[in-house]
Steps between C-alpha positions, in 0.01 A plus 500: 500500500694220667586194295490188713766240432344208319184688402208617705500469881365180660172558674407331819197275454291433811256215470146526654586235761798709609281812525255298715782408744585872538135598546451235765810613687387861491153407621638292786726788601206742493283267706772457761558878530124562523469222762775655711353849467146384596628293790660813645216743420192300588399416859628169634280198528477391136672182390756486225274273301214759529730779389639303206145420394411874509801580280414232248138607482597868484734443206224314316234758578730788407570345162123460438461876570785605271735581789847374414786692663654364814433832679130494412452134577670543839281805584187302395584196716604718795178703482290185485678335797524816718154646438289192434687234689577314176323385186149359542429130443316573177540782251577851605190712572330668201604847622865397513487344156336812355793703629769258404365431151444870411570512130783731409584597858867501599590213735618737775172690485307170525711390801442830681128490444491135605700577814254783585205269437649218709564728801152652479325169451659338807233466765542489883420129483793450257731678748400280794558189293854605401 
């Protein structure tokens, strides 16, 4: 065992406000990367304000559905924007919530089921409005 000069080693103490700064920076970085990805992968014609609103709503909805990894959140937002043309004005449809809030289901399984539901639930009227 190593004997540290002067006693035990000094531990780094990180205060909660410092952790918050790091969390905010990581979230902003994720949002920017997701914004750039969606801007390239989705059809043109959507404003930056609309896209940022979709990302903000998607992060909130994902958290409510116990979806937390960047990969899963990005897949959720992309599926919603690509297949449904974005989040609805009100809450997500009951069928979507039943899939996304499936107790005990892995987040990736929920996202894949949601993506399948979203593609299948898109109607011809939805396609002409996009």
